[in-house]
N, C-alpha and C positions, 0 to 999 in steps of 0.2 A: 681444439687447443684452448686451455683455460686463459682467462685474462691475466694481465700482470698482477703480481701480488701487491697488496697495500700494507704499509707499516705505519702504525700510529706513533707519532713522535711524542706528543704530549697533549693534555687537555687543560686549559686554563680559563680563568674568568677575566674578561676584558671590560673595563669601565670607561666612562667618558672622561675627557680631559677637563671638563667644567662641571662642578657640582650642581645637582638639581636643587631648586628652591624647595625648602622643607614644606610639608603639608600639601603637596600637589598630588591629586588623584585623577584617574581616567576611568570613565564609565564605558565599557564596550557597547557598541551598537546592538540593538535587539536582534538583528540578523546574525550577528556573531554568537550571541548567547545560545541560540538553538543549535549551534554547531560545536558546542564545547567538547563533545566526545570525539571530534575529528581533528586531524592536523594535515598539513600539506608539506611536501618536500620538493625542492627544486635543485637541479644541478646545472650550473653554467660552465660550459667547456670553452677553454681558450687554447689556441695553438700558439707556439712560440719556439724559436730556435733555442737550442741548448746553449746557454751563456751564463757564466758565473756559477757559483756553488748552489746546490740545492738547499733551500732554506732562506736565501737572501730575499727572494720575492715575498715569501711569507712574512718575513720581518717587516718589510715596508708596508705590507697590507695590514699587519697587526697595528702598526703605529697610526695609519690613516683611519682605521675603523674606530679607534678611540676618539679621534677628533670628530668624526662624523656622528658618533653616538651622542654627542652633546646636543644634537638636534632631535634625538629620538628618546626622550625620557620614558615613553611607554615601553619601548623595547628593553630597556635596562631595569625596569621595575619588577615588582613581584605581586602575585595575586593575593588579595585579602577579601573577606566578605564584608558587605555593608550591613546596616541595621535590618535590611529586608532580606538578608541571606543571599544576595546576588554578588557575583564576582565583580571586583573592580581592581584596577592596578594602582598600587602605591608606588609613586615615582621616587624611589629611594636610591637609584643608581647602584643597585646590587650587581648589575653587569650582565653580560651575555657570555654563554659558554662557547669557547672557541677550541676546536680540535685541529691540531696540525698533524699532517700525515705526508708520506711520500709513497710513490708508486713506481714500480719498475717499468722500463720502456717509455714510449711516448704517448701523447694523448690520442693521436690518430690510430695507433695500434689498439689502444683501449676501446675506442669507439667501434672498431671492427669486430671485437670479440665480446663486448659486454652483453649482459643479460640483466633482467630485473634484479636478481639477487646480488649481482656484482655492483650494479649501480647504487643500490641501497648502502653499500659500504662507503660511498663518497658523501653521504649526507647523514650526519649524526642526529639521532633523536632519542629522547628519554621520556617515557610516560610519567605523568604526574604521580609523585609518591605521597605518602601519608602526611607529609609536612609541606603543603604547597607554598608556604612562604619562602622556602629555601629552593624552590624549583624554578629553573630558568624557562621562560616561555618561548625563547628564541635560541636556536643553535646554529652556529656557523662552522663549516669545516673547510679548511684549505688543504688541498692535496696537490703537491708538486710532483710532476713526472720527471724521472731522472734523465730522460732523453729529450726533454722539452715539453712544455705545456702545463696547464693548470686547470684544476676543477674546483669550483666554489660551490659548496653545498649549503643550502639554507632551509631550515625547517622551523615551523611555528604552529602553535595551536590556532585552529580556525576561530576560536573565541575572539582573538584580537586582530586577525589579519586574513588576507586572501592572496592569491597569486599576484594580483595587480599591486597590492601593497608591497609584496616581495620585490617586484621589479622597481618600485619607487625607492625602496631601501637599497638595493644593489646599485641603482643608478646614482644615488646620492653618495654612496661609498666610492664609486668610480670617479665622480666629479671631484671629491676631495683628494683622491689619490693623484688624479691627473692634473687638476687645475687649482687645488688648494681651497675650493669653496663649493658649497652645494648650489647648483644652478636653479633647482626647483624644490624649495623646502617643503617638507610634508605638512599636511594640515590635520590637526587633531581637534575635532569639535563635534558636538552632538548634532543629530539631524535637526534641521530647522522645522519648527511646528508650522502647520498650515495657517493661513490667514483666518482669523476668527469667523469671517463671513462664509468662508468656504466650508468650514466644519458644520455649519448650520443649514446650508442650502444644497450641498452635494448629496447625490444618491450613493449609498454605500455599495462598493463592489466586493463581492464575496468569493470569487473563484479562487484567488490565491489563498485567502483565509481558509476556505473549505479544504484545500489541499493540505495545509499545515494542521488544521484541526483533525482531519481524517487520519493523518499520520500519528498524531498524539493520542487519539482515542483507539486506534487499531494498529497496534504495534506490528512491525514487519512480519508478514506471513510467508514471504518468499524465502527460500533456503539461502542461508549465508554461505559465501565461499571463503569466508575469513579463515576457517579451520581446514580448508583444502589447499592443495597445491595449485597456484595460479601463475599465469604468465602475462607479461606486458609486451604487446607488439607496438613498435613504432613504425608508422607508415607515412611516407612522404608523397604528397600530391602536388604536381606541377600546376602552373597556370592552365595549361591545356587540359590536364586531367580534371581539374575543378570545373572548368567551363563545360566540359563534356558531361559531367555529373549534373551540373545545373540545368543543362539543356534537357537531359533525360527526365529530371525531376519536374521541369516546367511542362513537358508534354505539349499538348495542343493549346494551352492557356496563353494566349498572346498578351504580352505586356505584364505578366505576373511572374517573371523569373525569380526563383528563390535566391537567397543569399548563399554564399559558400557554406556557412554553417548549416542553414536549413537543408541544403541538398545533401551534405555529408552526414548530417544527423539522420536523415531519411535512409540513406544508403546503409549505414551501420545498423539502424533499427531493423531493416529488412534482413540483412545478412546475418546478424547475431540471432534473430528469431529462428532462422533456419538452422544455425549452428547448434542451438539449444533444442532443436527438434520440436518446436512449437507447431502443433497440428491445427490449432484453432485461431488463425490470424496471427497478429503480432503480440509479442510479449509486452507487459506494462513498461512504459518508459516515461521518465521525467526529465525535463531539461533544467539546466542550471545556468543562470545568466547574471552578469554584473549589472547592478542597478544604479550606478553612479549617474549615467546620462538620464535615466528615467526620473531620478530624484533631483536632477539639476544640481548635482554636487560638482565641486571643482575636481579637475583631473588628479590633483595631488592628495585627495582625501585618503587618509590612512585608516584602515579598519576593514572589517569583513562586510562587503556589500553584495554578496552573492545570495540570490534567492532561487527557490525551486518551484516548479509547477508541473503538474501531470499533463501529458499530451493525450488528447482524446483519440484512442485508437479503435473505437467501436466500429465493427464492420470492415476494417481494413485487412488486407491479406499480403502475401509475399510476392505478388505477381508484377509489381512495378513500383516506381518511386514517386509517381505523380501525386497520388492521394496521401501517402505518408508525409511527403514534403509539404503538402497543403495543410495537413494537421499540425505539423511543427510550426509552420508559418503563422497559423491562427493563434497558437499559444505564445509565440514570440510577440505578436501584436498586443495581446492582453498584458504581457509583462512590461510592455512599453507605455502603459497607461499610468501616469503619475498618481492619479487619485487612487487607483487600485493598489499601487505600491505603498502609498502612505497609509491606506487603510490597514494593510498587512503590518506595517511597522508599528502603528498605534495599537493594533490588536495584540501583537507580540509583547508590547510593553505591559499590557494588562494580563495576558494569559500565559506568561512565560513559565509559571509554576507547573503547567500541564506537561512539560517536557522533562521527564525524569531521566531519560537516556541521552538527551542532547545530541542527537545525530540525525539530521534530516536526509542523509544520503544512504539510508540503510535498507531500502525496500525494492524499488524498481531498478531497471537498467538506467543509469544516469548518463546523460550526454551533456557535457559542459561546454559552453561557449567562452573560450579564453582568447578570443581574437583581439581583445583590447589590452592584452598583457604587455605587449611591446618589449619582449625580453632581449632584443638585440641592440639596445641603445646604450649599454654600459661600456665605456672605453676607459680602462684603468691606466694603460700606458702604451706608448708606441711599440709596435712589434708584438703586442699581445692581442691576438685576433679572435673574436668570438666565433665559434664554429657550430655550436649546438646547445640546445636547452632541453632538459627533460623535466617533467612535472608529474607529481603523484598526489592523489588525495587518499589519505589513509584513515582508518582501515578500510579495505575493500570488502563490502558486504553486499547483500541483495543479489542482483543479477549481473553485476559487473559495472564497468564504467568506460566511457569514451570521452577523452579530453581533446578538444579541437584547438590547436595553437597556431599562431602565425609562423611563417617560414621565411627565411632570408632570401629565398629563391625568386620571389616575385610578389606582386600585389595580391594576386588571388591564390597563390600557392599556400598550402596548409600542411601541418603535421598532425596526425591523429595518434594519440597514445591510448591503446585499447587494452584493458585488463579484464581477463576472463579466466575461468577454470582452464587448466592446461588442455584437457581434451577438447573443449570448445574453441580454444585459440587455434588448435591444430585444424579443426573443421573450418574455421573462418579463413585460414590461409588458403584453403582449397575451394572457396566459394566462387562460382563462375561469374556472378555479377560483380563481385569485388575485383576479380582478376581482369574483368573487361576493361577496367580503368588503368590497370598495370601500375599500381603504386609501388614505390621503392620501399622495401621492408628493411630497415636498418638495425632493428633489434628484435630478437625473439623468434625469428623464423628459421634460424639455422638448425634447430633441433627437430623441425617437422619435415 
């Protein structure tokens, strides 16, 4: 049975309640500029009893977002080029595009029937057109369900933000709606340069730089699935399931238990390699991680801080999780080195012109660690209870993607959103190793 129908009510531009000071500009971080060709989409689902007329909640949220946007001049600005030909945001309060929609039935019914294509209807996005100065870099969609419930869709170019920034934005909106003020204001500032002495005495780290340089010089050779039909699976892992996966990934190595991300990344690396029919070990995989902690940035830093690094899979096979998990763990450790991260940022500042396609996620299988996203902290009003969050990084290219997100079910529980070509998604659903952990598949499996 098809999901309930969605009807668009209107599309409008929402501006802040306070004007922005003239002459203010924002320079995107270097990690964002190499992702200019990508964007992300998130859908926040809230359950609520049917009360009042459909549209009343949307009106309240439209009023509160205008007040909240006064603290987000970057979000309401527009892209322009500086003298060096790089994008920057002119903070001119041009506004955010807001789509208002309604859906038949209730949010619980929608969650039972949804698929990737249906979920995309809840989060509006428009590609940049030939006049970028008139293009909104952020889009918000409010969909009220006639029988109760709400979906908030947020999409944005990766040039300016990442999913963690999105949760900061949604949380600020909820704070204003529920309590009248933002509890944790966003922070817009450039990355702080290293102390002069450090730049002259430290030994340059090149692993991260080499990964970016290799991608810039050798454009993706892996077949893209962007032009094929693909499906997204949403798999839920309880605390017990994740602990079981961590134990299998640890093997006989005492005291070296992998993290939930490392264990699940290894699991999907092995299972997806089999689904793709890889005969010579494991397929190429890169991991994507938030660098805020590594760079010692404040939690409220707003911007794209996601970095990519290739996992060394030489000599690995599909026979177990221990060695793949160890390989992921070693790459995670490298990405936790502040000096190496700063080397990458400084190199990107100098070598950004080498990226003419501006999309770092277009070659390998990508496994992204979104465990710090904290998507379940936004409380808009009493009786409006958050029940699920979906996240997409678009366009999907290369060998597919796995996004590991937190779950409200427990400290170690996780949600994995896996996007593959349709035939590969079907094979993944039948993988014996994956089925051993018995994850709950809440989206995408009904057709297989």
